[in-house]
Every structure is written in C-alpha cells, then in structure tokens.
N, C-alpha and C positions, 0 to 999 in steps of 0.2 A: 501492497501499501505507500504511496507516494505520500509526503510529508506536502499538506496546503500550508497555505499563505499563514493561516489562521494559528495552526498548530505551532509552525515555526517563531510566531509572535510569541504564542505563550509559551512554550519551550525558553527562549533567549529569554521570556519576562522573569521565570520560573525559577535558569541559570544565573542570572545575575545577585535575586533574593539570598541563593546559598551561597555564591561567593561571599556577599556580606556576610551572613549567619557564621560563615566557616572561622574570617577574620574577627570577627566577634568574638568565637570563640576561642582564637588564637591569645586573646587579646587577656581574655578571662581566666584562662592556662596560665600565660607566663606574667600577669599581674595579678592575679589570686581575686576573691568571691567581693572584692572591695569596690571591683567596679561593678559588681549589682548592687542592688537593693536589697542583698538577704543581710541579714546578721544573725548577733548570738540571741535572739530574742524573736525573731521570725526567720527562724532557718531553711525553713520551707518556703515559695517561692512563686511565683509564673511555673515555674520549667515540674514544680511537683503538679500543680494543679491542670497543666497541659498531661504529664504523665497520667492522670485519673481518667480524662475527659481521652485518649488515646485508647489506654486497658481498656473505658466501656466500647468507645465505638470496636474494637478487636472480636469484644465478646458479643454483640448484637448483630455484627458482618455474618455471624455462621446462621442466622435461622433465615437464609436462602436454603441453603443442603439441606435444610428441616423440613423444609414446607414440600422442595422439592419428595424427598424419600419417605418420611414420615408420611404425609398428610396427600401423595399423590399429585399436588400441583405439576405437572408438566408443562407448562407455560411459564414454566420458572427456568425455564434449561438454562434458558440464554444470558443468566446470570449465574450461573453456578460457577464457573472458572475463575469470574471479575470477586464475584462474592467472597472467594477462599484468598483473593491475591488481598484486599481490601483489607480481610482480617490479617494477615501477616507481614504486610505494612502498616496496615495503624499498630502492631503490638512493635513491630522494630523501631514505630516512633518513641514508641512509652518507652523502651530502652533506651533510645537516645537521650528524652530527657532527662533519663534517671542519672546517664551518663556526664549530663551537663549539669546534672545539678550538684552529685561527687565531684565534680570539675577534673580529674585523673581519672582515662577512661576505663585502664585495668585495675585501680580503686575498688571497682564496682563488683567487681568478683570477690574480692577481700571477704568482705561481709558475710556471704552467702556462703561458701565454698572453705575461706579459710579459716575464719574466725564464726568458724558457724554454730548457730545455739537451735535445735533442732526444736524447741519450742516458742520461739522467735514470731510474731505473725513476718518480720521481713524475710525471715528464713521459708518459712511456709511458701509466702506469696512468690519471692523471687524463682525457687524452684516450680510452682506451678504456673509459671508465663513461660518458663525455657521448654518444660512440658507440652503446651500448649501451642510454641513454637514447630515442636515438633510432628503433633500431630495436625495440624496446620498444613505443614510441606506435605507427611505423608499423604495426608487425601487429595492435597494437591496432583501429586506424583499419581495416583492411582487416578480420579476423575480423568487425567489429561489419556491415561492408558486407555481407559472406556472411552473416551469418545475418537480418539483415535484406531480406535476397533483392532486394540492390542493388549486387549486384555482379557484374562481364563475367565470362568464362571464362577471359582474361589473371587478371583481378586475383583471382580462386579460385585460382589458379595460384600468384601472388603471397603471398598469404597464407598456403598450405603450406609454401611452401620459408620462409620467413621463420621460420616457427613452429620448421621443421626444422634450421636455418642457426644458430637464435638459441641451442642447445644448447652444441654445441664450442665456437661463439665465448663465450658466456659462464664457461662451464666454463673453455676453453684462451686467451683470449685475458684477460679478466675479472677471473678468481678466481684464476686459476696465478698471475698478474702480478702478485697482492699478498700472494701465497704469497713471489714474489722481492722485493718491497722488504724484505723481513725475510730472507730468506736470502742475500742478498748482503753481510747486513751483517757484515764478518769480525771487528770487533772484537767479535763475541756469540757466545760461543761455542755457549751455546742455539739462537740463529737463523739461523748460518750451517752450513747443512745443505741436501744437492738434495734430501732426501727433504720438507720443509716445502712447496714447493708443492701437492705431490703429495695432502699431507693436506689443505689447503687445498677442495683441485676438490672429494675425499668427504664433507667436513663440511660442504659446500655441501650438494650433495646430500643428506644426512641432513636437515640442516637447511631449507632450501626443502622436503621432504616434509614435515615433522613442520608444517610454516606452513600449509601446504595439508592436510592430514588435519585440524588445528584450526579451519581456518578453512572445511572441507565440516559437520563436527561442530555446532560453536557458531552458524555463523552457522542451520544449519535451526533451532534450537531457541529461537534469537533473535527469528529470524522468524517462529517458529509457522510453520513450513509443513509441510504437512499428509503428503508423501511426504518422503524425503530425497534428497538432491542424485544422490549414487550408491547400488548397490547395493549387498545384500552381498559379493557377489562381487566384486563392483570394488573396495571399500574390503578387503576378502581380497587381493587383488593389490597394493594399494599398499602394507598390510602385511609381507609377503613382499619386495617391493622395500624398504619402511623398513630389514627386517632384512636385508638384504643390504649396504646403505649404514653401517649401523652394526658389522656385524660386521668390516667393511674397516675402518672409522674405528679401532677397538678393536684392528687390529690393527699401524695404524701407530702408536695411541698406546701398545703395548707395547712395541717397535723404539723410540721415544721412549726410554721408561723407561728398556730394557736399557742402551741407549748411553748414559745419561744416568748410571746409577749406576756403570756400568763407568767412565768416564771416570776418565785420570789429571791430567787437565789442569785447574789451577786455579780456573779460569772454570767450568768443568763440576762440577768437586766443587763449587762454593760455590754454583752453581746451584743443583743438585741438593739440598743442605743446605737453603738455603730455601723449595724448592718444599715439603720435604718437612718443615720443620721451623716456618716461619713463614704458610705455605700450606695447612695438614695438609689442612685442615677444607673449601676450593675444591677441592685435590688429590684426597681423596676421594667428593667428591660427583661430580667429572668418571665418575670409574671407576664407582662404585654405581648411580648413576645411567643412564648405557651399559649396560653391564650387566643392569641391572636391566629398563630397555627389551627388551635385544636378548631376554633371558626370555619376555618378554610376550609381544611379536609374532613368538616362534618356535612359538608353539601354535596351532592355528588357535580355541581358545577364547578367546584372545589379541586376537585380531581382529575384533573387534566394537567397538560405538560408544566403551563408556565405558572398555573397559582401551586402546584406540588412545587416544584421546585423551588419558589416562595418560603411555601409553609416548609420546608425541609433545612431550607435555611437558615429561618427561622428559630429552630428548635434545635439546632448545633450551635446560633450564636447562645441560644436560651440557656442549652448544659453548660456551655463554656463558660459563662460568665458566673453559672452558681457554681460546677467546682471554685473558677477562681476566690469564691466568696466563701463556701465553704473552708477552702484551705486558709485565706485569710486571715476574714475577721477573727475568729477563734483567739489566735497567735496576738493582736493587737491586746486583747485583754490582759492586763497585768497580774501573772500570777503570784505578787508578794505585793502587800500595800506600801504606798509610798514612791513606787517607782513612774517615773518618767511616762508621760504618754508615748506608747507607741505607736509607730509611724513605717508605711511600708511601701513604695511606690517601685515598681519594675523600671528599671534603667534600658537604656538605647540597647545595653550590650544582652541584655534578658531577650527586649522585645527581636532584637535582629538574629537571636540564633532561635527563638522559638519559630521565625516567620522563615528562617533558612532552614530548620525541622522538616515543617511544613511543604514547603516547596520542594525538598526534596524529595519529601514521600510520594508531590504530585507527580515529577518527572521518571521516577519511579514506577508508577503506577503506571504510567504511558510506556514508557520504553519496555514495560516487564508483558503488555499486550502484541508487542514486535518480537521477540522470539520466539521462534520459529516450533518449537512443541504448544507455544502455549496457543499462538496464533490458529495452527493447525484444529486446535481442540476449541477456540470460538468459532472457526469456520463454521465444525460438524455440530456446534451448538446449534446457532445459526439453520442449518440444512433442515434439523430437529422441527423447529418448526415452521421455516416457512423454502421445504423441499424446493 
C-alpha cells in the first residue's frame, strides 16, 4: 500500500513529537528529576497517571477478541488483529511511562526481579504486566497463523481460547491489581477504598472501546479505504457497548463524589477542597465529557461515524483527566499538620516526554500494520467480511 500525502504529514508530525520527547527524556536522565514537577511530597506525577491510563487501554482492547469467540460476533473479525496490536502497544506505552518515572531504564527491573517482595503489589502488578504482554504476543501469533490458513485445528482452538481468556486476565488480574496499588494505601483517604479496583475495570472497558472506535474510524480515513472496516450495524453495536461502559463509569464517579463530599475525615475534606477548587477545570471536564459522550451514544443518530469519533475522544479525555486527578489530588493533601501547601505542576519536560511516548506508540501502530505477516492477516480479515 502506497503512503499517501495525509499519511506522510501525520507520520512526519508524530516523528517530530517523538524526537522532542527523546531529547526531553535525555535532559531528565542527565539532569535528574529536578527538571520535572515531581518531588518528595508528590513522587507520582503525570507519568504514573499516564501509566494507569495505558494499562486500562491495554486491558479494554481485549474486548474485541472476546466478542468474536465467546459471543460469535463474526462482524468484528476485521478488528481482531488491530485490537491485539492496540493492546500490545498500550501496554508498551505503560512500561515506557514507568521507565520515564524511574528515570534510569534498567532500574525499573531491579524492584520486581532483584529486590523482589512476593507480597508487594508492585511485584504482583509488574509480573502480571509481563505475563499479559506474553499472552498478547502469543494470541497475535496464532491469530495471524489462523488468518493466513497456516494453523492446525489445535492451533485454531488455542487462538480461540487465548482470545476468550485474555479478557478476564486483563481485567481481573492486570487492571484490577493496578487499582489495588492505589486502593491499599491507607495513608491516602482518597485512594483507600474497595471500589477503586472496580472503577479501574469499568474505566478500562470504556477507554479500550473508545480507542478501538477511533482506530476503526480514522485508520480507514488515513489509509483511504474504499469500504469501512466494520458495517454500520457493527458500529451501532459498539456504540451501545460504549454507552453501557460510560454509564457504569459515571455510576462509580457519582459514588466517589458523594462519599468524598460528605466525609468528615480531615484528609477527605482537604482532598475534596483541592479537587473542586484547585482542579476545578479538570474535575468539570471529566463530568461534562462523560455525560456528553453518554448523551451522544445513547441515541441511534449519535451512533454514526463522526459522532462516535467525537464521543470516543470525549471518553478518552475524561478518563485521562480522571486518572490525573486520581493520582495528583491525594498527594497534595499534607500527611502531617503544619506542612506548607503542596503544589505540583507538570513541566515542559514531563509534557513533552508524555507526548513523545504517545506519538511513538501511534507511529508503531501504523508501522506494525505494514509488516508483511500482519498485513496479510489484515487482508484476510477483510476478505472474510467482504469476499
């Protein structure tokens, strides 16, 4: 497939963002975390918020394979390979954000493997991420063999069951454990709730579904495909799923807000004050965008290509903002009386490194679609739907 002008412009723009991010990461590595907004009071900044978001996206992206093999939705087959690639790249982005947060790439392997504590949530979560990455690669390998008609009957069964098992593993092990990393921290009133892991799961489904929708819509436009990747009926069904996920996410958000607003614990009162006063704009974006997206996809007229693209962008933005507030707001609450007001503002270094990682993942997505075995598998997917 020839690269058209739109693709050249997009790839060039993404490449520039990646180069700026690499240079910013070089400055951070050589000069230390002093060039970021991270401090001893706020050790988790934008990188950890982005990490939590990307882990959720990787978990939510497994939904497509589950729909195909568990519910027999063959109309989703054109998204099978793409959804696995999105899952792999989202998890790769999460690992990159951990590297950025740690500062020295090799140091991130020291805690889970050298200085390991099997009872630590960090050890459990790190292990689950690497196992999930292996699972996704194996699933992709077998799916490509199946689509290229090179798989045996046994390998076809393996491909099917990997796709089915990927969802409970991703949601109940990978992303739920990520929620436990925050939920078990007893010193932070905002985090220490049993509902948080559940919130992580449903937000992961909303995020992953939104990214799949965007990839479906805009990949077709960028690649100038004559026929869309999925039919209008399938897009409508995907919109209904997104509506359910948004609705449940809002239900958890409502629960969070009510409990936080009426708490009488000093830490909770202070967190609510910071959230609604210092983070007012982000707090409102989270709510307005989720409600707006739900209103769009709740009506059939809203479950069309352009409206679905807008709704998906709104959901992704809302969840990203929620993740940022979730990570930052509790750390601004002073753990000891008499401490100065705690501040955190992401610097240009943090923002450019974050943008660079996202741009790199987007580039890798488009590049991966042109790898010969994957491209052949994608063509076979389209033939099954449009022979």
